[in-house]
C-alpha positions in Angstrom: 4.5 20.7 -2.6 6.6 17.9 -1.2 7.3 14.4 -2.3 8.0 10.8 -0.6 8.6 7.1 -1.2 6.0 5.0 -0.3 5.9 1.2 -1.2 3.5 -1.5 -0.4 6.1 -3.1 1.8 6.5 0.0 4.0 3.2 2.6 3.4 3.9 4.7 5.7 4.4 8.5 5.2 4.7 12.0 7.3 2.7 14.8 5.7 5.0 17.6 6.0 2.6 19.9 4.2 -0.7 19.6 7.0 2.0 18.3 9.9 -0.2 16.1 11.1 1.9 13.3 11.5 2.5 9.8 10.0 -0.6 8.2 7.7 -0.7 4.9 6.3 -1.2 4.8 2.4 -4.0 2.3 1.0 -2.9 0.7 -1.9 -5.4 0.5 -4.9 -5.7 -3.3 -6.4 -4.4 -2.0 -9.9 -2.1 0.6 -9.1 -1.2 1.1 -13.0 -4.9 1.9 -14.0 -5.1 4.2 -10.8 -2.1 6.0 -11.9 -3.4 6.5 -15.8 -6.3 7.9 -14.2 -4.5 10.3 -11.8 -2.4 11.9 -15.3 -5.4 12.8 -16.2 -6.3 15.2 -13.5 -4.8 18.4 -13.3 -1.4 18.5 -10.8 -3.5 20.5 -7.8 -5.9 17.9 -7.8 -4.0 14.7 -8.1 -4.4 14.0 -4.2 -7.0 11.4 -3.7 -8.3 9.3 -0.8 -10.4 6.4 -1.3 -13.9 7.2 0.5 -14.0 4.2 2.6 -10.1 5.0 3.8 -9.9 4.9 7.6 -7.0 7.3 7.5 -9.1 9.7 5.2 -8.6 13.2 6.5 -11.8 15.5 7.1 -12.5 17.3 3.8 -12.4 21.2 4.2 -15.7 23.0 4.2 -15.9 25.6 1.4 -16.2 29.1 2.7 -18.9 31.6 0.8 -17.4 34.7 0.2 -18.8 37.5 2.5 -21.9 39.3 0.5 -20.9 42.9 0.0 -23.4 45.8 1.9 -25.1 47.5 -1.1 -24.5 51.1 -1.6 -27.2 53.3 -0.2 
């Protein structure tokens, strides 16, 4: 995990987790309300992207585990 300081005055961030480069963070209209809502989530689920954000990365596609072969 990592953290960066990003502000509305300088909304750039570099993703050190995925290494994809510079991203511009889109700030919500009411940051305090968004923080309160995010605080209710487990830490692992606090990365959030607005569905309309042009910088939103592609979501991972879930992979189904292989079905074991039936015993003969």
